[in-house]
C-alpha positions as CSV (number, residue, x, y, z in Angstrom):
1,M,171.2,314.2,144.3
2,T,170.2,317.2,146.4
3,K,173.0,316.4,148.9
4,I,175.6,316.2,146.1
5,K,174.5,319.6,144.7
6,S,175.1,321.2,148.1
7,W,178.8,320.6,148.0
8,L,179.8,319.8,144.4
9,H,180.4,322.6,141.8
10,P,177.9,322.3,138.9
11,G,180.8,321.9,136.5
12,I,182.0,318.8,138.4
13,I,178.5,317.3,138.4
14,A,178.4,317.8,134.6
15,L,181.8,316.1,134.3
16,L,180.6,313.2,136.4
17,F,177.6,312.7,134.2
18,S,179.5,313.1,131.0
19,S,182.1,310.6,132.1
20,G,179.4,307.9,132.7
21,L,179.6,307.7,136.5
22,F,175.9,308.4,136.8
23,A,174.9,307.7,133.2
24,Q,174.1,304.8,131.1
25,N,172.9,302.4,133.8
26,I,170.5,299.8,132.6
27,T,167.4,300.1,134.7
28,K,165.1,297.6,132.8
29,G,165.9,294.7,130.6
30,P,167.2,293.9,128.2
31,W,164.1,292.1,126.7
32,L,163.3,290.7,123.3
33,A,160.7,291.9,120.8
34,D,159.5,291.6,117.2
35,P,160.9,288.2,116.2
36,G,161.1,288.2,112.4
37,K,162.1,285.6,109.8
38,A,165.7,287.0,109.9
39,S,165.6,289.6,112.7
40,I,165.0,290.2,116.4
41,T,164.8,293.4,118.4
42,V,166.7,293.9,121.7
43,R,165.2,296.6,123.9
44,W,166.1,298.1,127.4
45,E,165.8,301.2,129.5
46,S,168.6,303.3,130.9
47,G,168.6,305.9,133.7
48,A,170.2,308.5,131.4
49,R,171.1,309.2,127.8
50,G,174.2,307.5,126.6
51,D,176.0,305.5,124.0
52,F,174.9,301.8,123.9
53,T,175.7,298.9,121.6
54,V,174.6,295.3,121.3
55,A,177.4,292.8,120.9
56,Y,176.3,289.4,119.5
57,G,177.5,286.3,117.8
58,T,177.1,282.5,117.5
59,D,179.2,282.0,120.7
60,K,180.1,284.0,123.8
61,S,183.0,285.7,122.1
62,L,180.4,288.2,120.6
63,T,182.4,289.1,117.6
64,L,179.7,291.4,116.1
65,E,178.6,294.7,117.5
66,Q,176.0,297.3,116.4
67,K,175.1,300.7,117.8
68,A,171.7,301.0,119.5
69,R,169.1,303.7,118.8
70,F,167.4,305.9,121.4
71,I,163.6,305.7,121.2
72,E,162.0,308.0,123.8
73,E,162.0,309.1,127.4
74,S,159.3,308.5,130.0
75,H,159.3,309.2,133.7
76,G,163.1,309.7,133.7
77,G,163.7,306.4,131.9
78,F,165.4,306.4,128.5
79,L,164.3,303.6,126.1
80,Y,166.8,302.1,123.7
81,E,166.6,299.3,121.1
82,K,168.5,297.6,118.4
83,Q,166.9,295.6,115.6
84,I,169.4,293.0,114.5
85,D,169.0,291.8,110.9
86,G,170.6,289.1,108.7
87,L,170.1,286.3,111.2
88,K,169.9,282.6,110.3
89,P,166.8,280.6,111.2
90,E,167.0,278.2,114.1
91,Q,170.5,279.5,115.0
92,T,171.0,280.5,118.6
93,Y,172.9,283.7,119.1
94,F,174.5,285.1,122.2
95,Y,174.2,288.9,123.0
96,Q,175.1,291.5,125.5
97,V,174.0,295.2,125.9
98,R,177.1,297.4,126.5
99,S,177.8,301.0,127.4
100,D,181.1,302.7,128.5
101,N,180.6,301.7,132.1
102,Q,178.1,298.9,132.2
103,S,177.2,295.6,130.5
104,S,174.2,293.3,130.8
105,S,174.6,289.6,131.4
106,I,175.1,287.6,128.3
107,S,171.9,286.1,127.1
108,T,170.5,284.5,123.9
109,F,168.1,285.1,121.1
110,K,166.7,283.5,117.9
111,C,164.8,284.9,115.0
112,A,161.4,283.5,114.1
113,L,161.2,279.9,112.9
114,P,160.7,279.2,109.2
115,K,157.1,279.1,108.0
116,Q,156.6,275.3,107.9
117,S,158.3,274.7,111.3
118,P,156.3,273.4,114.3
119,V,156.1,276.0,117.0
120,S,155.9,275.9,120.8
121,F,154.4,278.7,122.8
122,V,153.1,279.6,126.3
123,V,149.9,281.6,126.9
124,M,149.2,283.3,130.3
125,G,147.1,286.1,131.6
126,D,146.5,288.5,134.5
127,S,149.9,288.1,136.0
128,R,149.5,291.4,137.9
129,S,149.2,291.7,141.7
130,N,151.3,288.7,142.9
131,P,155.0,288.7,141.9
132,K,155.6,285.5,143.8
133,I,153.1,283.5,141.7
134,F,154.2,285.1,138.5
135,G,157.8,284.5,139.4
136,A,157.1,280.8,140.0
137,I,155.3,280.6,136.6
138,S,158.2,282.4,134.9
139,D,160.6,279.8,136.4
140,E,158.4,276.9,135.0
141,V,158.3,278.6,131.6
142,N,162.1,278.8,131.6
143,V,162.2,275.0,132.1
144,L,159.9,274.4,129.1
145,N,161.8,277.0,127.0
146,P,159.0,277.7,124.4
147,D,159.7,279.7,121.2
148,I,157.5,282.6,122.3
149,I,155.2,283.7,125.2
150,L,151.8,285.3,124.7
151,S,150.1,287.3,127.4
152,V,146.4,288.2,127.3
153,G,147.1,291.3,129.3
154,D,147.0,292.8,132.8
155,L,150.8,292.6,133.3
156,V,150.6,295.1,136.1
157,R,147.9,296.2,138.6
158,E,147.9,299.9,137.6
159,G,149.2,300.4,134.1
160,G,149.5,304.1,134.6
161,S,152.0,303.7,137.5
162,Y,155.5,303.7,136.2
163,E,156.9,302.1,139.4
164,Q,154.6,299.1,139.1
165,W,156.1,298.1,135.7
166,D,159.3,297.2,137.7
167,K,157.5,295.7,140.7
168,Y,155.0,293.5,138.8
169,Y,156.7,292.9,135.4
170,F,160.3,293.7,134.6
171,N,161.8,292.6,137.9
172,V,159.8,289.4,138.0
173,A,160.1,288.3,134.3
174,R,163.6,289.6,133.5
175,N,165.2,286.1,133.5
176,V,162.6,285.0,130.9
177,I,162.0,288.0,128.6
178,D,165.8,288.4,128.0
179,H,165.8,285.2,125.9
180,I,162.1,284.5,125.0
181,P,160.0,287.1,123.4
182,L,156.8,287.9,125.4
183,I,154.2,289.5,123.1
184,S,151.2,290.8,125.0
185,A,147.7,291.8,124.1
186,L,146.4,294.9,126.0
187,G,144.6,294.4,129.3
188,D,142.1,296.6,131.1
189,H,144.5,297.3,133.9
190,E,146.8,298.9,131.4
191,A,144.2,300.9,129.6
192,D,141.0,301.6,131.6
193,S,140.2,305.0,133.2
194,V,140.7,303.7,136.8
195,D,143.9,301.6,136.6
196,G,145.5,302.5,133.3
197,D,146.6,305.5,131.2
198,E,145.0,304.6,127.9
199,A,147.9,302.2,127.4
200,V,150.5,304.9,127.1
201,L,153.1,303.1,129.3
202,F,152.1,299.7,128.0
203,T,152.9,301.0,124.5
204,H,156.0,302.7,125.5
205,F,157.6,299.6,126.8
206,L,156.2,296.9,124.5
207,F,155.2,298.6,121.2
208,P,156.9,302.0,121.1
209,H,156.3,302.3,117.3
210,K,152.5,301.7,117.5
211,N,149.6,304.0,118.2
212,H,148.5,303.5,121.9
213,L,144.9,303.8,120.9
214,K,145.1,301.1,118.2
215,L,146.7,298.1,119.7
216,W,145.7,295.3,117.4
217,F,148.4,293.4,115.4
218,S,149.4,290.0,114.0
219,F,152.6,288.1,113.3
220,D,153.8,284.8,111.9
221,Y,156.0,282.4,113.8
222,G,156.7,278.9,112.4
223,D,153.6,277.3,111.0
224,A,151.3,279.5,113.0
225,H,149.6,282.9,112.6
226,F,148.9,284.9,115.7
227,V,146.4,287.8,116.0
228,A,146.1,290.1,119.1
229,L,142.9,292.1,119.4
230,D,142.4,295.3,121.3
231,Y,139.7,294.6,124.0
232,R,138.6,298.3,124.0
233,Y,136.9,298.0,120.6
234,P,134.6,295.0,120.2
235,Y,132.6,296.7,117.4
236,N,135.3,298.9,115.9
237,D,134.9,298.8,112.1
238,E,138.6,299.6,111.5
239,M,139.7,296.6,113.6
240,I,137.1,294.3,112.1
241,E,138.0,295.1,108.5
242,W,141.7,294.8,109.4
243,F,141.1,291.4,110.9
244,K,139.2,290.2,107.8
245,K,142.0,291.3,105.4
246,D,144.8,290.0,107.7
247,M,143.2,286.5,108.1
248,A,142.2,286.2,104.4
249,A,145.9,286.8,103.5
250,S,147.3,284.2,105.9
251,K,148.4,280.8,104.6
252,A,149.6,279.5,108.0
253,R,148.6,276.0,109.0
254,W,147.5,277.1,112.5
255,K,145.7,280.3,113.5
256,F,145.4,281.6,117.0
257,V,143.7,284.7,118.4
258,Y,144.4,286.2,121.8
259,M,142.8,289.1,123.6
260,H,141.9,290.2,127.1
261,C,138.2,289.8,127.5
262,P,136.6,286.5,126.5
263,S,133.7,286.0,124.1
264,Y,132.7,282.9,125.9
265,N,133.3,282.7,129.7
266,L,131.1,281.0,132.3
267,G,133.0,281.7,135.5
268,G,134.4,284.9,136.9
269,H,133.2,287.9,135.0
270,R,130.9,285.8,132.6
271,S,132.3,288.0,129.7
272,T,130.6,288.1,126.3
273,W,133.0,290.3,124.4
274,G,131.9,291.1,120.9
275,R,129.4,288.2,120.9
276,D,127.4,289.7,118.1
277,I,130.2,289.5,115.5
278,W,133.5,288.0,116.5
279,P,132.5,284.3,117.0
280,K,131.2,284.3,113.4
281,L,134.5,285.8,112.2
282,F,136.6,283.3,114.2
283,S,134.7,280.5,112.5
284,Q,134.7,282.0,109.1
285,Y,138.4,282.5,109.1
286,K,139.2,279.1,110.6
287,V,140.7,280.2,113.9
288,D,141.8,277.1,115.9
289,I,141.9,278.6,119.4
290,V,140.8,281.9,120.9
291,F,142.7,282.7,124.1
292,A,141.5,285.3,126.6
293,G,141.9,286.3,130.3
294,H,140.2,288.9,132.5
295,S,138.4,286.2,134.5
296,H,141.1,284.8,136.9
297,L,140.6,281.1,136.4
298,Y,141.1,278.4,133.7
299,E,138.4,277.3,131.3
300,R,138.9,275.1,128.2
301,F,135.7,274.8,126.2
302,Y,134.9,272.0,123.9
303,P,135.1,273.2,120.2
304,I,131.8,274.8,119.1
305,R,130.0,275.4,115.9
306,P,126.4,276.6,115.0
307,Q,123.9,273.8,115.3
308,S,122.4,274.7,111.9
309,D,125.7,274.4,110.0
310,P,127.5,271.1,110.6
311,D,130.1,272.0,108.0
312,A,131.1,275.2,109.8
313,W,134.6,275.5,111.3
314,A,134.7,274.5,115.0
315,V,136.5,277.0,117.3
316,T,138.0,276.2,120.7
317,Y,137.9,279.0,123.4
318,I,140.2,279.0,126.4
319,T,140.1,281.4,129.4
320,T,143.6,281.7,131.0
321,G,143.7,284.4,133.6
322,G,145.6,282.6,136.4
323,A,149.1,284.0,136.3
324,G,149.0,286.0,139.5
325,A,145.8,288.1,140.2
326,S,143.4,286.9,142.9
327,L,141.3,284.0,141.7
328,Y,137.6,283.9,140.8
329,A,135.2,281.1,141.3
330,A,135.0,278.6,138.4
331,V,131.8,276.7,137.3
332,Q,131.2,273.3,135.8
333,S,129.3,272.9,132.6
334,P,128.8,270.3,129.9
335,F,130.4,272.8,127.5
336,L,133.6,273.0,129.5
337,A,136.1,270.2,128.9
338,F,138.0,271.5,131.9
339,S,137.5,274.3,134.4
340,K,139.2,275.2,137.7
341,S,140.0,278.2,139.8
342,V,143.8,277.9,140.0
343,N,147.0,279.6,139.2
344,H,148.3,278.3,135.9
345,F,149.6,278.8,132.4
346,V,149.0,277.0,129.0
347,Y,151.7,275.4,126.9
348,I,151.0,274.6,123.2
349,R,153.1,272.7,120.7
350,T,152.1,272.2,117.1
351,D,153.2,269.1,115.1
352,N,152.2,269.3,111.5
353,D,148.4,268.7,111.6
354,S,148.4,267.8,115.3
355,L,148.2,270.1,118.3
356,H,149.3,269.2,121.9
357,L,148.1,271.2,124.9
358,K,149.3,271.1,128.5
359,T,148.2,273.4,131.2
360,F,150.6,273.6,134.1
361,L,150.2,274.8,137.7
362,N,152.7,277.3,139.1
363,D,154.6,274.4,140.7
364,G,155.1,272.7,137.4
365,S,152.6,269.9,137.8
366,V,150.1,269.2,134.9
367,L,146.6,270.4,135.4
368,D,145.1,269.6,132.0
369,K,146.4,267.7,129.0
370,V,144.8,267.1,125.5
371,S,145.9,266.6,121.9
372,W,143.8,266.9,118.8
373,G,144.2,266.7,115.0
374,K,143.1,269.3,112.5
375,T,140.2,268.2,110.3
376,K,138.5,269.9,107.4
377,N,136.0,271.4,109.9
378,G,138.4,272.2,112.7
379,S,139.2,269.9,115.6
380,S,139.0,266.2,115.9
381,L,137.6,266.5,119.5
382,M,133.9,266.3,120.3
383,V,132.1,269.4,119.1
384,K,129.3,271.2,121.0
385,S,126.4,273.4,120.0
386,Q,127.3,277.1,119.7
387,D,123.6,277.9,119.9
388,E,123.2,276.6,123.4
389,L,126.5,277.9,124.6
390,D,125.4,281.3,123.3
391,L,122.2,281.0,125.3
392,I,124.0,279.9,128.5
393,G,126.5,282.7,128.1
394,M,123.8,285.3,127.6
395,F,122.0,284.3,130.8
396,A,125.2,284.0,132.8
397,G,126.3,287.5,131.8
398,T,122.9,289.3,132.1
399,I,121.8,287.9,135.4
400,S,125.2,288.6,136.9
401,A,125.0,292.4,136.2
402,S,125.9,294.7,139.1
403,L,123.1,296.6,140.9
404,E,122.9,300.4,140.6
405,R,121.2,300.6,144.0
406,L,120.9,298.3,147.0
407,P,117.7,296.3,147.7
408,M,115.8,297.3,150.8
409,K,112.8,295.8,152.7
410,E,110.2,298.1,151.1
411,I,112.1,299.7,148.2
412,P,113.5,297.2,145.6
413,A,116.7,297.3,143.6
414,V,115.4,297.3,140.0
415,S,117.7,295.7,137.5
416,E,116.9,296.2,133.8
417,I,118.6,293.5,131.6
418,T,118.5,292.8,127.9
419,L,118.2,289.2,126.7
420,K,119.7,288.9,123.2
421,P,120.7,285.4,122.0
422,V,122.9,285.7,118.9
423,F,122.8,282.2,117.4
424,V,119.5,280.8,118.8
425,K,116.7,281.3,116.2
426,E,114.0,279.2,117.9
427,D,111.7,280.3,120.7
428,V,113.2,280.0,124.2
429,H,111.0,279.9,127.3
430,F,112.8,281.1,130.5
431,K,112.3,281.8,134.2
432,I,114.6,284.0,136.3
433,S,114.4,283.6,140.0
434,L,116.5,283.8,143.2
435,A,119.0,281.0,143.7
436,K,118.1,278.7,146.6
437,E,120.7,280.0,149.0
438,S,119.6,283.6,148.4
439,K,115.9,283.1,149.2
440,K,116.4,283.4,153.0
441,S,117.9,286.9,152.7
442,Y,116.1,288.3,149.6
443,Q,112.7,288.3,147.9
444,M,111.9,288.5,144.2
445,Q,108.9,287.6,142.1
446,P,110.2,285.2,139.4
447,V,110.2,286.7,135.9
448,Q,109.1,284.4,133.1
449,G,108.8,284.9,129.3
450,T,109.6,283.7,125.9
451,I,112.3,285.0,123.6
452,K,110.8,284.8,120.1
453,N,113.0,283.6,117.3
454,G,116.1,285.1,118.8
455,R,114.7,288.6,119.1
456,Q,116.0,291.0,121.7
457,M,113.9,291.3,124.9
458,Q,114.1,293.6,127.9
459,I,113.0,292.6,131.3
460,F,113.0,294.1,134.8
461,L,114.0,292.3,138.0
462,K,112.8,293.7,141.4
463,I,114.8,292.5,144.3
464,Y,113.9,293.2,148.0
465,A,116.0,292.6,151.1
466,R,114.5,290.6,154.0
467,G,117.0,291.9,156.5
468,T,120.2,293.9,156.9
469,M,123.1,293.8,154.5
470,T,126.8,294.8,154.5
471,V,128.7,296.1,151.5
472,S,132.4,296.2,151.1
473,R,134.3,299.1,149.5
474,W,134.5,297.0,146.3
475,G,130.8,296.4,146.2
476,D,130.6,292.8,147.6
477,I,127.2,292.2,149.1
478,Q,126.6,290.0,152.2
479,P,124.5,287.9,152.5
480,E,125.3,286.9,149.0
481,L,122.8,287.5,146.3
482,K,122.6,285.1,143.3
483,L,120.0,284.4,140.6
484,V,119.3,281.4,138.5
485,A,117.8,281.2,134.9
486,D,116.0,278.1,133.7
487,Y,115.6,277.8,129.9
488,Q,113.9,275.5,127.4
489,S,113.5,275.4,123.7
490,K,112.7,272.8,121.1
491,S,116.4,271.7,120.9
492,F,117.7,272.1,124.5
493,H,117.0,273.0,128.1
494,G,119.0,273.7,131.2
495,S,119.8,276.0,134.1
496,V,122.3,278.8,134.6
497,E,123.4,280.4,137.9
498,S,124.8,283.9,138.2
499,K,127.9,284.9,140.1
500,E,127.6,286.7,143.3
501,I,125.9,290.0,142.3
502,E,127.7,293.1,143.4
503,Y,126.7,296.7,144.1
504,R,128.2,299.1,141.6
505,A,130.2,301.2,144.0
506,Y,131.8,304.0,142.2
């Protein structure tokens, strides 16, 4: 533009812009949003302000046309949308975004399915960082053609970078999101202080009418009710009370929750998001599946319920963080029906009181497949003890905590950890020691104790180095340092290994 200004008169430049030679170019999209019972929203971004319309109809002649609305500007991009009402359920419509000098390709949309209709949907997470993998998954999703797509967040590597939204999301998913609504929960790479911008750009593109600091919401589609939670607020009273009222009001046959950080997760980060309160709420309000990401792997847990309440609703937890980001190590456990470190996505189809799940690799082959029926207490599958899984998750998370300082030969790294089982109300005897493969490089006196009746307990671990170490810029320690926790109570016993412990390198 600088070179043009050097030889064109300002009045000519203004004329060129007003005539549309530089204006009204579609730079992102179009994409679909907010499917309602008789409506859908078409949204896109332009490189300049202009006059846009959406032409649509039941065939490619596009006999209907409505003027679009300008929403807001960000980083030189101008966001537009048009909510189209009065649509017929299960009718496929063709549409095209138009301006004076440019038109999008003709694509399709549908409004949400009627309340009692079976629904099909895809769930994926952490698609950031590898457009090739995310692109392959997008192609496979197109083959399946689900009604909607859910993402558990981390659509881009750095959510505060405007350019990355093209590189990692819009340019990769454009041939899917133009005809299948993708409705995402918020990820930490869109909102944390390092990679994100408090979800400002995430909200701008995906939820321009919402508060970027309160990104929890729900919607109905067919015979299912979907709830997205904001991972930033595990103990936020406002979100908790909203969830209770929202779920109490839902009459849907199937109920699904999705969010970024898992409440139960044994590989990767070993996350324990909101463990003190949310699993109780999920069971109380009869949630069928809770989907989460953050750990870049696949985990499908057996349904769980408290050991003391055989009539409680059994909830299934699934970790699906394999849509593009670098993979984390998976673990095997009696509580995991399936677990693998692999790029993947999950496909769900409801059929009255039956649910069918297939997990696909990015080449379209099937990784995991299961069906179950809805019973008065949840799933017809084998149910496991929430008490023991809670204990396993507690140890897995606490003994995997990053170190504030590095261990040395004569000066230990001291790690203070808090043991707090939520559901276990009997005494638990434990011992925490170095894992076998770490004993050659490190030294630690095992710590033993008893957690009394589920009460919180603080312990200190003192870890010494036997030799030299190296630490990467990301805090990876070599030789690797891992711990193991052995536990035993009246009802169960077992062993839990930590992930590779890292140095918290700020």
